[in-house]
N, C-alpha and C positions, 0 to 999 in steps of 0.2 A: 532479612527478610526473607518472608518466600515469595518465589515465581504468585501467586495468586492465593485472596486471604479465600479459607475453603469457608468464611463466614458469608463471601460476597460481597467485602468493604468496601470503597473505593475505586482500589487495583483493580478488583474482578467489573465493577462496572465503567472502566475506562475502556477494560478491554473487550469486553461488553459494545462497549458504542463501539472500540476501533471493529470491531468484527464487523459491524451492522456495516458499517460505514463502506469499506473493501466490498461489503456483500452487494452493495447497493452500485458500486460502480461497477462489480463481472457483470451486474444487471443488464446494467446498461451497455456497457459494451458487446455485450449477446442479442439484443437486441439490434444493435446496430450489424451483428453478424448477420441477423436474420431477415436485414435489411430492411430496418427503420428510419428511416431518416433525421425524426424528433433531434434539433439539437447537435446535430452531428456538426453545422457548417461553423458552431458558436464556439466547437469545440478541438479545432482543427488549425492550426495555426497559418495564421496569410497574410501577404505584401503588403503593401499600402492599398494598394488596388481593387480590394482584392481575393486575387488571387490564391488559395489555399497552392502551402508549400508541399501539399501533399495532400492521397487522394486516397483513407486506411479500406483492404481490401477488406470483404469479408472474413476471408482467413486469419489476416492482421486483426480485427474488432476480437477476435476466436477466446487466440494467441494472447491479445492481454485481458479481457475478461478472466480462463483459466489463469494466467500464471498467480492473479488477486484469488480466486476458488484455491490457489499451492498456501499459499501465503497466510489463508482462516485456516486451510490446514492443519500447519505448518506451526501456527500459532495452540492450536488443537491439543495436535500431539507432543507440544512441550508443555499445556498441561494435564495431559493422561499424564506422563512423564512424573512429573511433579508429585500426581497423586500416590504414587508407584518406587518415587523412589528412597525407598524402604527396602527396595531388593536393590539382588545383583543385576548391569542389564545386559546376561548372560539367563536370568532366571527372569528378567520381566517382561510379559505379558504383551505388555504394552511397549519395546523400547524398540520407534516405529527407527529412527535415527538414534547414532550414537549421544554421545553427555555432549563434547566439542560442536557437534554440527548448530546445536542448539548454543551454545556457548559465543561463536560466529556469523551466525546464523540471521543472529535478531539485528547487529550492529551496520552484518553486509544490507540488509533489505531499509533499515532506516537512516543508513546512506547513501542508498538510492532516490529515496525522499528529498533528500535537505537537496543532494548534487538536483535533482527538476523543480525543488523550487529556489533554488540560487539560479540554473537556466544556461542557456546557452550565449546570454549577451545579446542576442539580437531578436529570438523573434519570441519565446517562453521564459519566465523567470524572472524573478524577483527584479534582473538587473538587466532585464533586456529596452530596446533603442525602441523597437517598434512597437507602441501604446494604443494607437488609438485606432485600431481596428476593432472589432467584435469581440471577437481572443484576445485582445492583448488586455484590453480593459473586463473581462471574464478572467483570464491568466493574474489578471491586478489585484481584484476583489474576490476573490474565491479557489483557484486553482493551487494557486500559490504558497497562499496561506494556508488550506488544506492539508498537500505537501505538506508545509511546513513542520503540522504540531502532525500527521501521522509519522513523519520521518521522529522527532523528537520520543513521541509514544513510543516507540520498536527500540530508540536506544534505552527510554526509559525499561521496558522490558528488558533488555539486554545487562545493564547495568542490576538489575535488581535478579536476574537469575550466577553473578557471578557475583553476589553479598551473599 
């Protein structure tokens, strides 16, 4: 199975949806980095009394936003790399990264999202203890399931690369 169906079948649509989700999340983090306030209180874990566990700085928000952009670049890089796969890596103009980085990179990124979905067993993830906060409710209903889906899609992409 090719990494992406050139005729843009269901695999291509799934990858496009993933890219749109990652891009939307990155835009939200950049919004917070530039001083936006909407949604940030519900997006940070808090104690049962409502005290936020941490307050992200603009730099931290921008760093997370750039991380999501790098994931998108990694996906596009693999798509371009697979289009030119018939050319040797030394002659390939699209060989941004060696093949082994794609072989492991998608597994690592997927693993990060799966670990985030499982959580820290206290404030974040499916198995958290503190569930009745604004963040806890959103995490149970939206954030953790979304991380699980993103992780599974990255695992699927990693699997299709190696088969």
